[in-house]
N, C-alpha and C positions, 0 to 999 in steps of 0.2 A: 627565303627558300627558293630554290632554282628547279625549273621544269625545262626538260629537253623535248621537243616534239620533233620527230625526223621522220621524213618520207623514205620510202625504199624503192630501189629500181633494179633493172635487169642486170647491171653491171655492177651492182654493191658487192657481190660476192664472186671473187674470181680465183682461179687455180695457179698455183705456184709450180704444180708438176701434173702430168696427166697419168702418172704412173700407177696410181690406183684406180683410176676410172673404169676401166675395163672390166675390174673384178666386180666393183659395187653397180655397176650398169646393168650387167648380166643377171643380178638377183632381183632386179625391179624393172626388167626389160618390159614384161607382160602389161605393167601399168603405164606404160607410155606409147600407146596406140602405135605399137610397131616402127616408132621413129628410132631412127640410129643416130641419137646424138652423140657427137664427139667434141671434145674440146678444141677448140680454134684460138688462133691467135689473128688480131686485126692485120689486114694486108699493110704490106710495106712498114711492118715494125722491126725492131731487133732482137736478138735472141732474149734478151731480159724482160720482154713484154710477158704479161701473164696470159694466161689461157682463159676465153671465156665460154660459157655454156648458158642457154636460156635459162633464167632464174627458177621458173617451175621444175624445170628438169634437174636443175642442180639440188634444190631442196629433196626432191623424190628420191635422187640417188645418192647424196651425201646427209641429208638431214634425217633420213631414216635409219641410217647406219653409222651414226657419227659415234668415234671415238676420239680420246686424245689423239693418236696417232693421225689419224685422217683430218681432224682439225688442224693439224700442223700444214695440210696441204693447201689451206684457205688462205686467201689474201683480200683484204677489206680496204680499198683506196679511200673511199671519202669518209667511211667510218673512223679508220685510224687517224685520220686528218683531223676531224671534228673531235674524236676522244682526247688526242694530244692537247688541242687549243683549251678545250674545257678543263683538263686537267692541270694545266701549266701552272693555274693560280688556285689556291685553294676556295678561294670566294665564288669561283664559278663551277664548282663540283655540282653536278645534278643531284637533287634529292627525289626526283621522279622523272622516268623517261616514257614518252608515249610514242609508240611507233606505229607508222600508218604503211599498212600493206594494202595488197590487191588480190581480188579473187574474181575473175569473169567466167566462172564456170557455168552459170546461166545464162551468158550470152553467146557462147560457142558450143554448138552440138558435137557429136563424135565425129561427124565428117569434118567439121572444122579442124579438130584437134589433131587429124591425121597430116596438116601440114606444118612443117616446120616453121612456116613464116607466121602463123596464125599468133596474133596477140595472146592468145591463151598462155602460150609459153612464156611470155613476159612477166606473168604475174609473181608476186613475192611471197604469197601466203605459205607456199610450204617452206619457206627459208626460216620459218619461227624456230625449230630447234637450235638451227646454226646461230641465230640472232641471241637465243638464251644463252649460249654457251659464250657467245662474244661478251655480253653485257657482266656475266658471272666473272669472266676473267679481267676485264678492262674496268668494271665499275663494282668492285666488292663490296661498297658501302651502300650500293642501292638493293635493297631487299626484292625478292621477286614479286611481292605485293605491289610495290611500287614501280613495277615495270608492265606498262598497259600495252597488251598486243591485240585488244579488242578491235581496235580501230581499223577495220577492214573495209576497203571500199568495195561494195559488192553490187555493180549493175545489173539490172534485170532484163534488159534488152540490148541489142546492137545500138538503138538509137540513144540509148544510155551509156554508148561505150566510154572508156576512159580518155580518149582523144576528142570527145566532145566537151567543148569549153563550158557550155552552159551546165550539162548534165554533170560534170566533175564538179563544178562550183555547189550544185545542190547535194552531191554527195559527201563532200569535204564539211559544207555547213552541217548536215545530219551528224557527221562524226564528231565535228566539234560541239554540238548542241549539249550533250551530257557533260562537257566539261566543267567543273565547278573551281575556278582557280580564284584564289585571294588577290586583292589588288595589291598587296605588297610584294607578290610574288613576280620574280624574273622569268620570262618566257623566252628560253633559246629555240629559235627554229631554224631547222636546216629542211630546205625545200627543194635542193636541186634533183634528188632522185626521182624517177616517176617519169610520168609522160608531162610534155609542158602544160598540158592543160591542169594538170595535177598541181604543179609547181606554182602556178599563176592563182590557184583557186586557194592553196595552203597560205599564200602570200597574202592574198586579199582577205581571208576569213580572220587569219591571225591578226591583221591590223584592227579590222573591223571587231573583233571580239575581245582584244587585250590592249589595243592602243600603243600607248609609249611604254607598257611593261615588255613589249617584245625587243628581243636583239636577235637579228638573223645572222646565223652561222654559216659561213659559205666557204669553199674550198676550190681547188683544182686537182682533178685525182691525178694527174701527171705532173703537178707541183704542187706539193702538200704544204710548201713554205708561204704560199699566197694565202693560206688559211687565215680568216680574219671574223672578227665579230663587228657586223655593222648595227649601229644604233637604229632603232624604229624612226626616230625622228628624221632619218635621212630620207627612208622611204616615204614618209608621211609627206614630207617636204615634196618629194617628186610625184607624189599623188595629187598634192595640192596644186602643183603646176598643171598636170594633166587637166585635173577638175577645171582649172583656170581656162586653160585652152579650150576646152568644151563649152565653156560659158561663152567665151569670147565668140566662138564659131556660131554660136546658136543665136548670138544676138543679145548677151546679157554681160557687157563689159563692166557695168557697174558692179555687180554681183563678183566678178572675177577680180576687181581691184581690190574689193573687200577682202576677198580670201587670200590677197598676196600681200596683206598689210605687214604680216610679221616677216615675211622674206624681204620685203622692201626696206624694214628697219634695219634688218641685219646685214643689208648690202648684197645680198643673195641675187637679185635681179638687176639687169643693167637699168641704169636710170633712164636711158634714152626708149627702153620698151616701155618703161612706167608712164614716161611722158606721151609716148605714142596711145597707150590705153587710156590716159587722161583726156587726150584730145577726143577720142572716140567717145568716151564718157560725156564729154561736152556735146559732141555732133548728138549723141541721142537725148540730151537735153536742148537741142537747139540753141546752143550757146557757143556760137562761132564767135572768135577774136575779132572785134572791129577795128579799123585802122584809127588812128587817132584822128579826133574830130568828126568821124563817121557817124552818121546818125541810123540809129537802129529801124527808124521809119522811113529810111529813103528807099527809093525803088529797089536797087539794087540790093542791099541788105535782106529787105523784106522777101523778095523775090528768091533768094538763096535759101531764106527759111522754109518757103513753100517747097522748094525742092527737096531739100533735107527732109522734111515733113512726109512727103510723098515716098521716100525711100524708106523711112521708118515705120510709115503704115504697112508696107509691104513686108517688113521684116515681122512686125506683130502679128499680121494675118497668119504667116507662115507658122507663127508659135501657136496659133489659134487663141491669140491672145485679143481677143474681138473687142473688149471695153476700151482697151487703149487705143486700138485702131480708128474705132467709130468716132471717140473722143476727139483723137488727133485730127481725122478727115474733116470733121465739122470745122475746126479752127482753120485748117489749111484752106478751105473752101471760102470762108470769110474773108480771109486774108487774100486770097486771090481777087475775088470782088474789088476789094479796095485797091490793091496794086493794079488791076486791068483799068479801071474807072481814073485812077490819077494818072496811070501812063498815057490816056487818050486826053486827058485834061492837059497834061504837059505839053501836048503838041499844038495847043490853041494858043495863039499868039496875040489875041485881041486884047484891047484895053478898055477899060471902063472908069468913066469920070464921075466923080460924086465930091461934094465938098470942094469943089475946084482943083481936085487933085486926080490924075489920070493913073492908073495901076494897070497890070497885065492881069485878064480874069483869073488865071491859074493861081496868083497869090492869094486870093478868096477863099480855097479850100485847103483845108490843113487836115494832117492825120497826126494824132499824138495818143497816148496811151489810152483815152477814152473813148477814142473812134474817130471817124472822118465826120468833120462839121464845116461851117461856114467859119470864117476867121473872126477873132474876136474883134478886129478893127471895125466890122459892120455891126457888133452886137446891138449897139443902140440906134442904128439907122432904121428908117421907117421899113414896115413890112413891103413896100413897092420898091425900094431899093434893092433888098434882099431876092425878091422874086425876079427882079429884072437880071440881076446876077446870075442867077440861078437858069434863068432862060436862055442868057446867052451861052451859058454851059451845056446844053442841050438837056436840061433836067427834064424829066417826064412831066408834060403840060398835066395831065389828068391829076398829077398830085399837087402841083404848083396851084392850081385852081382851088384847092381846099383851103389853103392858107388863108386866112383872116385876120384883120384888124383886132386888137384887144387891148385894152385901157392898161391892163396888167402885163407891163413888160416881160416878166419871167414867162407868164402863159403864152403870150405872143411867141418868144423866143423857142420854146419848148416845141413848138409845131415844127421849126426848123432841124430839131434833131433826128427826124425821120431819114436825113439823108444817111445815117449810119445802119439802117434797118437792111437787111439782105434782099427782100424784095424790091424795095426802092432801088438799091445798088444795082440789081440784076435789070430792072427796067431801064436805068441810066445807062449802063453798058450797053444795052441794046440799041439805045439810041444815039449813043456815041460812035459805035462800031457795027455797023448792019451785017458785016461779015462774020460777026462772033456766032459761034456755033457751041451751044451750050449742050452738055452731056445731060443724060436722063436724071442723075442724082441731084445735080445742081438745080435743074429746072424745077424738080419737085420740090427740093427744100426751101426754094425761094417761092414758093405759092405761098400767098399771103393767108388763105384761109384752109390751108391744107388739115388733114385730119391729124393732130397732134399724137393720137393713140397710136398711129402708124409709123411716128418718127421715133427709131430706134435711140437716137440720139438724145431726144427729150425724156424718153422712158428712163434712159441710162442716168442722165444728169437729174432727174428729178425724182424718179421713183426707185431707181437702183434695181432696175430690172436686168436680168441676164439676157443671153441671147444664144441661139443655136447657129451653126452654119447655113443651114436653109435660110433662116431670117436675115443673115447678114445680106446673103446674095440676093435676096428680094429688095433690101433695103438700097444695096448698091445700085441694083437696076431701076431706082426710082420708084420704090414700091411697086415692082411688077415682078410677079413670079417669072424668073427665068425659066426657059424651056430645058436647058441643059442640066448638067449634075451640078450640086451645091459644092463646087470648088472655088472656094473663097477668094485665092490667090489669082485664079484665071478669071474670074469675073471682076476683080478690082482692076487687073492690067488692061482688061479690054475695055471695060465701061466708064472707067474713072482715069485711072493713073494715064494712059495713053492719050486720051483727049484732054487732059489738063496740060500735060507736057506740051502737046501740040499748040495749044492756045497760047502758052507762055511763048513759044520759039515764034509763032505768027505775030504777036505782039512786039517782037524785036528785043525782049527783055533779057538782061545778062544774067548769067549764071554758071555756076560751075557743077556738072553732075558727076559724083563720086560713085563708082562702083563699089557700093558699100560691101556687098557680099565678099567680094573679093579682097577687098582691104582687112575685112575680119578674118580672112583665111590667112592672109599674109603675116599679119600681126599674131594669131595664134602660133603660127608656124616659127616667128622670132622668140618666143617666150621659152627661156630656159634657166635653169639655176647655174649662177656662175661656181 
């Protein structure tokens, strides 16, 4: 079964001649609010161009007095092109026709109607008798019961006018809501006539309602030979690309990449663009490609991860994705402490001698997947040796004094695992760098005996608790209620991001700072179908 849904517009019905207009017009003039409508031709056109009249006036003059003779005066540029295409092959003959007309009578009062330029006169509802005759002649196999003229878009106020994109969409959705179309039906849609808002709404609602059943029938009123049927999949692919662009721009490149899988497989998307999206996805996963032999725990690689995370956190906060933002921020701060401590230790060139061997002090502290600890080379050395190494590395004395001998070497060594604790790293960094200026959140989160109930990160990780913007701002402020509004991004920028970046620069750490928002916009703009 085939169904044809067609929109109507003010130029759908034209006049081949103005010979009978005056006679017919005079008979209904009183209904036209004293408007002296007359057939005109578009400027700068030749003699073969047809006459145009506002659609409502055309219907009131010709539609109410239609005879076979007067019908011959009429020309249907788009409908003729559409009909010829549908009828050229027997398989595409429509079994049902659904006409979408417009009526803004409730929108424009009598005063408005006295203006020739009022959108009221562009309505197509009065053309119904003309369309009935057209379909009777051109589609004799389609019975009158299978031609639906009831889909009339009737806004109720000027704010709902047919030039309003949102309201046009609502009206079209309402018109389509009563359609019951079998899944095996082919739905031909001609959406070019009418306002741009109506045309777009019909495209969107058709695809949303009938998906791949849709075939768009399009033409050019000045060149009917260009009439063609476009499979819905082409439109759907275009929509998918637009959706993917939106996802990339909003900071969801992984979802965009997933959406483009089928187009990628068909070679419809440039491989370089796909590679660029993949690189951005890796960036969002903090998965930068390392140079051969580069250690991911090197200061440069780790610093870069911190900087990348800082940008990502901002994106998550802009999306109100507070859970991811808080979790990543906690990891970024912990990584910062390790990087900052190691960067200061790296500048200590003193040596330490034990067992007859002299080594640089900085080699006794290592960072690996489990954390930052003393090197395995001193694992079985005495507690005195370990404490002396840490003392020379300006480790906090108040913590050193708590280390005691134990016959059980495992128990003794476990004491030294405190080097990986945040509160210890924080105190150590302050010893190593008196100029270090911690931001409020870092200072508060490194307090050993802080109230864990106030720690959003802990509540998130251990109790799966949600959070509101005001709570996030309070957390970012170091558990102090901010005096300003609950703008998470502004609070993050001023109280965390800027001071953290300032410390990385002050420490002289190397990193590349990408303008990720700008990169996402550029990447989205490069995305198109081949």
